[in-house]
N, C-alpha and C positions, 0 to 999 in steps of 0.2 A: 539660086544663080542669080537673078536679077534683082534679089532683094525686096520683092513684092510678099506682102503678107496675105493671107487668106482671112478675109472680115465676114462673120455670120451677121445677117440682119434679118428682122421681119420685113418682107414685101407686104406692102399695103395697097389695097385696091378699093376704092369709094371709102376710105378712111378705116376699112375693116383689114386684118390680118389675112392675107392670101392662104386659104385653107389647104392642109395637107391631108389629105384622106377625108374621113367621116367629118362632117360638120358637127361640133357639138355646141351646147348653149352657150359656155365659157367665150367663144370666139366672138359672140355677137353682144357682149358686154358693154363695149361703148356705145352701141345704139340704145340699149335700155337705159343705161345712165343718161345719155341725153334726152331720150324720151320723158324719164322721170322729172328731170330737172326743168324741161318747159313746162311738164304738166303742173307741176308745184307752182312755178312762177305764176302761172295762170290763175291758179287756186286763190291768191291774195288779191286779185283783181276782182273790183265789181262790174260783172258784165250780164249783159241781158242773155234771156235764152237763146236769141237770134246770134249773138255775138259770141257765145260758147259753142254753138253748132259750127259756125264759120272756122272757129280755131281748130275745132276736132278735125274738121274736114281738110284743113288747109295744112296742117301739121301733122296732129296724130296720126292720121290715115295716111298721108303722104311720106313721110319720114320711111317707114317700115316699106312703103310701095317701092320706094329708090332702090333700096338693099334686096328688096324681092327681086327687081328685074335681072339681078346677077346671081343671087344665092337663094337655095329654099331654105327657109327658116324652119326650124324644129317647130313642132306643134305647140309644146310647150311653152316657148317663147311668146308664140302668136296668143295663146290664152291669156298669159300674163300681162302682154300688152292690151289686151281686150278687156281685162280687169280693170286695168288703170283708167282706160275710158269709161267704162262704165260707172267707176268710182266717181269721176270728174263729173258726168253728165247727170247721175242719179244720186250723188252724195248729199252730205248735209248742208243746210243753210242757216246760218243763224241758230245752230243747234238742233234743227230739227230737218228730218229726212225730207227731200223733195219728193213731190207727187211721182208715181213711177206708172205712167200710162201704159195700159195694154193696146195693141194695134188690132 
């Protein structure tokens, strides 16, 4: 009657689609891609151990916390993000694995 068309769109909150029902891992794919992109970019830079630690604390742990303030992340996604952090921190350097200290 008024000529208005109904349009379906994906509502976003904090850069993520607003969930309908149970949260699945695919909903958080943009978070994981952004996380991996930044971690890969840092691997190419020569940083000291202190510099790597600051980057991990400033971005790698803060980015998921921002999302977790609103949504509960699946355990498998948290495990995958931690795997990437450990690979960055304990990964190889010049073809040799870094020393893995035991606390």
